[in-house]
LUMRO-75182 format. One line per field, with one value per residue (C-alpha): residue number from 1; x, y, z. Coordinates in steps of 0.5 Angstrom, whole numbers. Last residue first. Layout:
BEGIN
n <- NUM_... $
xx <- X_... $
yy <- Y_... $
zz <- Z_... $
% end
This chain:
BEGIN
n <- 287_286_285_284_283_282_281_280_279_278_277_276_275_274_273_272_271_270_269_268_267_266_265_264_263_262_261_260_259_258_257_256_255_254_253_252_251_250_249_248_247_246_245_244_243_242_241_240_239_238_237_236_235_234_233_232_231_230_229_228_227_226_225_224_223_222_221_220_219_218_217_216_215_214_213_212_211_210_209_208_207_206_205_204_203_202_201_200_199_198_197_196_195_194_193_192_191_190_189_188_187_186_185_184_183_182_181_180_179_178_177_176_175_174_173_172_171_170_169_168_167_166_165_164_163_162_161_160_159_158_157_156_155_154_153_152_151_150_149_148_147_146_145_144_143_142_141_140_139_138_137_136_135_134_133_132_131_130_129_128_127_126_125_124_123_122_121_120_119_118_117_116_115_114_113_112_111_110_109_108_107_106_105_104_103_102_101_100_99_98_97_96_95_94_93_92_91_90_89_88_87_86_85_84_83_82_81_80_79_78_77_76_75_74_73_72_71_70_69_68_67_66_65_64_63_62_61_60_59_58_57_56_55_54_53_52_51_50_49_48_47_46_45_44_43_42_41_40_39_38_37_36_35_34_33_32_31_30_29_28_27_26_25_24_23_22_21_20_19_18_17_16_15_14_13_12_11_10_9_8_7_6_5_4_3_2_1 $
xx <- 42_37_38_37_32_33_37_35_41_37_37_30_28_31_32_27_22_24_23_17_14_17_13_15_8_8_15_22_25_27_30_30_23_20_23_20_13_14_16_10_12_13_19_16_18_21_21_25_25_17_14_16_14_8_6_8_3_-2_2_3_7_8_12_13_18_18_24_26_19_20_15_11_5_1_6_7_0_-1_5_2_-5_-1_3_-3_-6_-11_-6_-12_-18_-18_-19_-17_-16_-16_-14_-8_-8_-7_-8_-7_-11_-11_-17_-18_-15_-21_-22_-15_-14_-21_-21_-15_-17_-23_-20_-15_-21_-25_-18_-17_-22_-24_-25_-25_-26_-25_-28_-26_-27_-34_-38_-45_-46_-43_-47_-53_-53_-50_-56_-57_-52_-54_-52_-52_-47_-47_-41_-41_-38_-40_-42_-37_-40_-35_-29_-30_-26_-28_-26_-26_-32_-36_-34_-36_-43_-44_-44_-49_-48_-51_-45_-43_-45_-40_-41_-37_-33_-36_-33_-36_-35_-35_-35_-34_-38_-37_-41_-44_-37_-37_-43_-40_-34_-38_-41_-35_-32_-38_-38_-30_-27_-27_-22_-23_-20_-21_-26_-28_-26_-27_-19_-16_-16_-19_-16_-20_-17_-11_-12_-19_-16_-11_-12_-7_-5_-5_-3_-8_-8_-15_-16_-12_-15_-22_-20_-18_-25_-27_-24_-25_-19_-15_-9_-5_-5_-1_4_8_15_16_21_15_11_16_16_9_9_15_10_4_8_11_4_2_-4_-10_-11_-16_-13_-6_-3_-4_2_4_0_-6_-5_0_4_6_12_13_19_25_32_35_39 $
yy <- 13_12_15_11_10_4_6_12_18_24_30_32_33_26_22_24_25_18_14_17_15_9_6_-1_-3_2_0_3_8_10_16_20_17_16_9_7_9_5_-1_-1_2_-3_0_7_11_18_24_30_36_34_34_27_24_28_25_18_18_15_9_7_8_15_20_28_32_40_44_44_46_53_55_61_58_59_56_50_49_49_44_40_40_39_33_30_30_34_33_30_29_24_16_11_4_-2_-9_-9_-2_5_5_11_13_20_23_27_22_18_13_9_10_7_2_-1_0_-4_-9_-9_-9_-15_-19_-17_-21_-19_-12_-5_2_9_15_22_29_29_36_38_34_27_28_29_22_18_20_13_8_3_7_14_17_25_26_32_29_32_26_20_16_19_17_9_10_8_1_-1_3_1_-6_-6_-3_-8_-7_-8_-9_-2_2_7_14_18_26_31_34_29_22_16_9_3_-5_-8_-13_-9_-6_-1_2_4_9_12_13_17_21_23_25_29_32_34_31_36_40_43_49_52_47_50_46_39_39_46_50_44_42_37_34_32_25_25_30_35_37_42_40_43_37_34_27_26_32_30_23_27_31_25_22_30_30_23_19_19_22_28_29_36_38_45_44_49_44_43_41_36_33_33_29_24_23_21_16_13_13_8_11_7_0_-1_-7_-4_1_8_13_10_4_8_15_19_24_31_35_42_46_41_43_36_32 $
zz <- 20_26_33_39_45_49_54_58_60_61_56_57_50_47_53_58_52_48_54_57_50_50_56_55_53_48_45_46_42_35_32_26_23_16_15_22_20_14_17_22_29_35_38_37_32_33_29_30_26_25_18_17_23_22_15_18_23_19_17_24_31_33_36_34_36_34_35_28_26_28_34_34_37_31_26_31_30_23_22_27_23_16_19_22_15_11_4_0_5_9_9_14_13_17_17_21_25_24_16_11_5_2_-2_-8_-12_-12_-17_-17_-10_-8_-13_-10_-3_-4_-7_-1_4_1_1_9_12_19_16_18_15_18_14_16_16_13_12_11_5_8_14_11_7_13_18_20_18_22_29_30_35_37_40_45_51_58_61_58_52_47_53_51_44_37_37_44_46_40_41_48_46_41_34_28_21_19_19_25_24_29_30_34_28_23_23_19_22_17_17_10_6_0_-5_0_0_-7_-5_1_-3_-9_-3_0_-7_-8_-1_-2_5_10_14_20_24_31_34_41_47_50_51_48_42_38_32_27_21_24_24_27_32_34_41_44_51_59_63_69_66_67_63_57_57_57_51_46_47_46_39_36_35_29_34_35_43_43_49_49_53_58_63_67_61_60_67_67_60_63_69_65_61_67_70_64_59_59_59_53_50_48_53_51_49_42_40_40_42_37_40_39_43_42_44_43_43_42_47 $
% end
């Protein structure tokens, strides 16, 4: 059992079941047990802030919200933005122009904004890729289609590009050029054939460290749980990094522990075993 005062967890591939099936009750029960034990909790995801906030509100558990890969921090679910990190405007415009040379789909994310590429997307696809809660009553996300408003958002402040494709070849070529021409940004991935672009150094690890400092919690008492490459900064920043059983090889290499995969409620297993000291199979320390 580790001394844990703050737990941060990714959502897709980690807390959530695949296919938009939500949070399994076993994970909810473990989070409630952690909260009852006095442990602070945070959702730390590439998702939009209010999409994440509704998940926290639906669980009825106080949580901190670290959205858009940690580039947008809210003081509470559906609360006020207390910190935001934008991509340099000139770099953002250059990346956007480069993107037009490729047959790729994209989403441009501001604090409460989403602009979707002009190739078209059904509402069902929107809900799967960007999170269904953004359409719920009370959500503040302004959604524009067909690239409308892109130039204005790029000037005003862009938190994240999300780029995806069915064909990996153009995505890989775009990534090669991006990393060569734009050192001002960090590039990661949250699933197959997907790229996520944030300002250099603006990531989940930065946001988690800032939150822990604000709460007066040493990083040695912070546990982070994730499954993919965009989780690596927080897995490394936390005193206890936990990779899901379904984690990418890179995420696994960055972790201190591994737990069960998301479809077997690995978040619950990690919390109960590592933070609460219960005897749970499927959780082991990595060498």
